[in-house]
C-alpha positions as CSV (number, residue, x, y, z in Angstrom):
1,M,101.1,2.6,152.7
2,N,104.2,0.4,153.2
3,I,106.3,1.4,156.2
4,L,109.7,0.1,157.2
5,A,110.6,0.9,160.8
6,F,113.8,0.4,162.9
7,D,114.6,0.8,166.6
8,T,118.2,0.3,167.8
9,S,118.0,2.3,171.0
10,T,118.2,-0.6,173.5
11,E,119.5,-4.1,173.7
12,L,116.5,-5.1,171.5
13,L,117.2,-4.6,167.8
14,S,113.7,-4.4,166.2
15,V,112.8,-4.1,162.5
16,A,109.2,-4.1,161.1
17,A,107.7,-3.9,157.7
18,N,104.0,-3.1,157.9
19,T,102.7,-5.7,160.4
20,H,105.7,-8.1,160.3
21,E,108.3,-7.6,163.0
22,V,111.6,-9.4,163.6
23,S,114.0,-8.7,166.4
24,H,117.3,-9.8,168.0
25,F,118.4,-9.3,171.6
26,G,122.0,-8.4,172.0
27,A,123.4,-4.9,172.4
28,L,126.7,-5.6,170.7
29,E,125.3,-7.3,167.6
30,H,123.1,-4.5,166.1
31,A,125.6,-3.6,163.3
32,E,126.0,-7.1,162.1
33,R,122.3,-8.1,162.4
34,I,120.3,-5.1,161.2
35,I,120.6,-5.7,157.4
36,S,119.6,-9.4,157.7
37,L,116.7,-8.5,159.9
38,T,115.6,-5.8,157.5
39,E,115.6,-8.4,154.7
40,Q,113.6,-10.8,156.9
41,A,111.0,-8.2,157.8
42,L,110.5,-7.2,154.2
43,A,110.2,-10.9,153.2
44,G,107.7,-11.5,156.0
45,A,105.6,-8.6,154.8
46,R,105.9,-9.8,151.2
47,I,107.2,-6.5,149.9
48,A,110.5,-5.4,148.3
49,L,112.6,-2.4,149.6
50,S,111.5,-0.6,146.5
51,D,107.8,-0.9,147.7
52,V,108.5,1.0,150.9
53,D,106.7,4.4,150.9
54,A,108.2,5.8,154.1
55,F,110.8,5.0,156.8
56,V,110.3,5.4,160.6
57,I,113.1,5.3,163.1
58,G,113.1,5.2,166.9
59,E,115.1,8.4,167.8
60,G,116.0,7.3,171.3
61,P,117.1,8.3,173.8
62,G,119.1,5.2,174.5
63,S,122.3,3.4,173.6
64,F,124.6,5.9,171.9
65,T,126.3,3.2,169.8
66,G,123.0,1.5,169.0
67,L,121.4,4.7,167.8
68,R,124.3,5.4,165.5
69,V,123.9,2.0,163.9
70,G,120.2,2.6,163.3
71,F,120.7,6.1,161.9
72,A,123.6,5.1,159.7
73,T,121.6,2.2,158.3
74,L,118.6,4.4,157.6
75,Q,120.8,7.0,156.0
76,G,122.3,4.5,153.6
77,I,118.9,3.2,152.6
78,A,117.0,6.4,152.5
79,V,119.5,8.4,150.4
80,A,119.3,5.7,147.7
81,M,115.5,5.4,147.9
82,G,114.5,9.0,148.1
83,K,111.5,8.2,150.3
84,P,110.3,10.3,153.3
85,C,111.7,9.6,156.7
86,Y,110.1,10.1,160.1
87,G,111.5,10.0,163.6
88,I,109.5,9.0,166.7
89,P,111.0,8.9,170.3
90,S,111.7,5.4,171.4
91,L,110.1,6.2,174.8
92,D,106.8,6.9,173.0
93,A,106.9,3.5,171.3
94,T,107.6,1.8,174.6
95,A,104.7,3.6,176.2
96,Q,102.3,2.7,173.4
97,A,102.4,-0.9,174.6
98,G,100.4,0.2,177.7
99,K,97.5,1.7,175.7
100,G,95.1,-0.7,177.5
101,H,95.9,0.8,180.8
102,E,93.7,3.6,182.1
103,G,95.7,6.2,183.9
104,F,99.4,7.1,183.8
105,I,102.2,5.3,182.1
106,A,105.8,6.0,182.8
107,V,108.8,4.6,180.9
108,V,112.2,4.4,182.7
109,M,115.0,3.4,180.4
110,D,118.5,2.8,181.7
111,A,120.7,5.8,180.9
112,R,123.7,4.4,182.7
113,R,125.8,6.7,185.0
114,E,123.2,5.9,187.7
115,K,120.4,7.7,185.8
116,V,117.3,6.8,183.8
117,Y,115.5,8.4,180.9
118,L,112.0,9.2,182.0
119,G,108.8,9.7,179.9
120,I,105.4,10.3,181.5
121,Y,102.2,9.7,179.6
122,E,98.5,9.5,180.3
123,S,96.4,6.7,178.7
124,A,92.6,7.0,178.2
125,S,90.4,4.9,176.0
126,G,93.4,3.4,174.1
127,V,95.0,6.8,173.4
128,V,98.5,7.4,174.9
129,L,99.6,11.1,175.2
130,R,102.8,12.4,176.6
131,C,102.2,14.8,179.5
132,E,105.7,15.9,180.6
133,D,109.0,16.7,179.0
134,Y,111.5,13.8,178.5
135,L,114.0,13.8,181.3
136,C,117.4,12.2,182.2
137,V,117.3,12.0,186.0
138,T,118.4,9.9,188.9
139,P,116.1,7.1,190.1
140,D,115.4,9.1,193.2
141,D,114.3,12.1,191.1
142,A,112.2,9.9,188.9
143,A,110.5,8.4,191.9
144,T,109.7,11.9,193.3
145,A,108.2,12.9,190.0
146,L,106.1,9.7,189.8
147,K,104.8,10.0,193.4
148,A,103.0,13.2,192.4
149,L,100.7,11.4,189.9
150,D,97.2,11.0,191.2
151,K,96.0,8.1,189.0
152,P,97.0,4.4,188.6
153,L,100.5,4.1,187.3
154,W,101.9,1.4,184.9
155,L,105.7,1.5,184.9
156,T,107.8,0.0,182.1
157,G,111.2,0.2,180.5
158,N,114.5,-1.6,180.7
159,G,115.4,0.5,183.7
160,L,113.3,-1.9,185.7
161,A,116.0,-4.6,185.3
162,K,118.2,-2.5,187.6
163,Y,115.8,-0.3,189.5
164,G,112.6,-2.3,189.6
165,K,112.8,-3.2,193.3
166,F,113.7,0.4,194.1
167,F,110.6,1.7,192.3
168,E,108.4,-0.9,194.0
169,Q,109.6,0.3,197.4
170,H,109.1,3.9,196.7
171,L,105.9,3.6,194.7
172,P,103.8,1.0,196.6
173,K,100.8,1.3,194.3
174,V,102.7,1.1,191.0
175,L,102.0,-1.7,188.6
176,L,105.3,-3.0,187.1
177,A,105.2,-4.2,183.5
178,S,106.6,-7.7,182.7
179,E,109.9,-7.8,180.8
180,S,108.2,-8.4,177.4
181,F,106.9,-4.8,177.6
182,W,110.2,-3.1,178.5
183,Y,111.5,-2.4,175.0
184,P,110.6,-0.1,172.1
185,H,109.3,-2.4,169.4
186,S,109.3,-1.3,165.8
187,L,105.6,-2.4,165.4
188,K,104.8,0.2,168.1
189,L,106.7,2.8,166.2
190,I,104.5,2.1,163.2
191,E,101.4,2.3,165.4
192,V,102.4,5.6,166.8
193,F,103.2,6.8,163.3
194,H,99.7,6.0,162.0
195,N,98.2,7.6,165.1
196,R,100.1,10.9,164.5
197,R,100.2,10.7,160.7
198,N,98.3,14.0,160.2
199,A,100.6,15.9,162.5
200,L,103.9,14.4,161.4
201,K,106.1,15.9,158.7
202,P,108.9,14.1,157.0
203,I,112.4,15.1,157.9
204,P,115.3,15.3,155.4
205,I,117.6,12.4,156.3
206,N,120.5,14.8,156.9
207,Q,118.4,16.6,159.5
208,L,117.0,13.5,161.2
209,L,119.0,13.3,164.5
210,P,119.1,11.1,167.6
211,L,117.2,12.3,170.6
212,Y,120.1,12.4,173.2
213,L,119.2,13.7,176.7
214,Q,122.8,13.7,177.9
215,D,126.3,14.1,176.4
216,P,127.3,10.9,174.6
217,H,131.0,11.3,175.3
218,I,131.8,9.2,172.3
219,G,133.0,11.6,169.7
220,P,131.4,14.4,167.6
221,L,127.8,13.9,166.4
222,K,125.1,16.4,166.0
223,T,122.2,15.6,168.3
224,K,118.9,17.2,169.3
225,V,118.2,17.4,173.0
226,Q,114.4,17.8,173.1
227,R,111.4,18.6,171.1
């Protein structure tokens, strides 16, 4: 099964075709780079766009503008191709990178406005499962929620760039991930897709919506808040 995956929810634009991923770091350049990166990913996987069997997109939460770029690109491609589309929360893809950790994983993504998007997961024997609802909270509230966990905690996400020292001070036993693990990579989206393949159902492209956990304040767009 040939999969093409996108994640545009953070500063990292990531596109993968099967096992070949290409990326570009730069929040303001997603729109101009996504098509060329898609071509590079397909070429690296040695498949054509017509060979793709399904599309997977990181739903967010994250950059409102970035998510729009990703969803608009997918819509343009998928409508023409008529292939099934799947959405996976970008927090889940970020957490998947910690599958080697035994215990809890938390992802804190910068939500701006002095808040973070928080996802809490438990990892055991290489399987990562979400154990709490996704949240958009202050760093103080995130730290309070994470203090209640009773197993080793691996903390990741681009929120560490701004709040890493804060979490270190408030969670003295936490293990902070290195920067290479902070972002949702499209290869991890594909990995999560295969792990959940039997439970996932394709979503019509006009019903596939970004996962926003707060009001974007950038104009009208239908969004889903939680699932």
